C-alpha positions, 0 to 999 in steps of 0.5 A: 417663685412665680411659676404658675404650677407652684413651688412643689413642681419647681422643686421636683424638677430641680431634684430630677435635674440634679439626679440626671446631671452629676456635676450640677448644683442649684441655687433656689431663689425665693422666699425662705418662708415658703421654700425652706419647708418645701425643700425639706419635704422634697428628696434629692436636693442635697446639691441645692441651697436657698438664696433669699428673695422676699419679693416677686414680679407677678405676671400682670405687672409692668416689667420696667416699673416692677424691676425698679420698685422691687430690687429684691424680686427673685428674678432680679436676685438670680440675675445679680448672682450671675452678674457677680459670678455666684452662678453660671446661669439663671432659669426663670419661669416667670413674667417674660418681660420682667425676665428680659428687663432684669437680665438686660439691665443687670447683666448688660448687653454684649458689645455691639448688641442693641437689643437681645433676642429670645431663641426657641426651638420648633420641631422639623421633620426627621426629629431635628429642630429649627431655632427661631429668634426673636420670639418675644423680646423685641417686638419692633426690630431694626434691620441691624437687630435682625442681622445680629439675631442671624449671627447669634442664632448661627452660633447658638445652633453650632454650640447648643444644637450641634449643627456645624454649618447651620443654614440661616433664613429670614422669615418673610412673605415669599422666597424671592429677594424682593419680597418683604417689608422695608425692615426685612428687605434691609436685613436681607441685604445685611445678612447676605454679606454676613459670614454665615450660610444665609439661604435667603428668605424663607416662609412659615412652612420652611421652619418645619420642612427641614430647609433651614436650621435658624430662622430670624424674625422680629419678636412680634411675629416670632411670638405669634408663630411660636404660640400658633405652632404649639396650639396647632400641635395640641389641636392635632393630638386632641383631634386624633384622640377624638377620632379614634375614640369615636371611630369604628372598631377597625379605626380603634384597632388602627389607633391602638396599633399606631400608638407607638408612632403617635407617642414618638410624634408627640415626643418630637413635637412636644415643647416640654422637651426643649424646656426653655428659651435662651436670651441671647445678647446679654452678658450671662446665661439666662433661660426663660421658661413658660410660666405654665411649664411642667416638671419635665419642661422645667427640668429641661430648662435647667438642662439647657442652662447647664449646656449653655454654661458648660459650652461657654456660649456667652463668651464665644458669642461675645468673641464672635460679635467683636470679630464681626464688629472689627471686620465691619469697621475695616 
């Protein structure tokens, strides 16, 4: 209901997802007065049904207060359906803070998790991706939060990204062990003892050069990183178009010949291809999409939710964390 592109875009994305995934069914949560006529007008929603929710949490509302005041908000209703087993995953293209609060307080944290983290994928060379967490849920982390992000990110890369032995790095201001602030230095010592392939400190460019598969950082740094990367990508594409358009006939001809390569580059680096970000550390599958997500991005966010549910990501994460806690207590 809070998608910036409106209900029709969400419904078109839902129809695409249902067409591509034959074992998928969808529950569309929102105001019946708006959704019922829109659903009737959208083809391809035979395996979708409506769940009423007559309130929304808008983008400019304070998440905690809004969650308490609006028990019938669409994001809260969706989270409750996952909690009650009526749905296996939820996707929210709304207020990120409200999504985190609703998911955390409704689904609860996995045992041993103090704060959940949002994991997003950024492109690296060769068409692969690097998982980065946290990208906005926890702006002030403790070292133990970063340690658990490494554990959760490692499993996410295995289950969702298909990387059998992910390389995990800690984002810092230098590769040397002694570089970083108090938070990262303490987290480094903890991650070094973790049962993962920890490669040590990494710098920003390592996210894109293929050195690591998972990068751990606090939510403040991660959110700035994510949005900067997206902005740089848009700038490069825009500037290339301008250069070719204003260039000589030879330049324009080169641009035409290079179109297939640029199209492939745009596809690899396009955030829409990943669609959404998983909130890791809560007791259910919850995917957060951009409020401005387009039809392709929303469809792929639904695909990610489907993948996480099918692979039993939350159950396996709970088992892994419980095992870690037991080993640490010995």
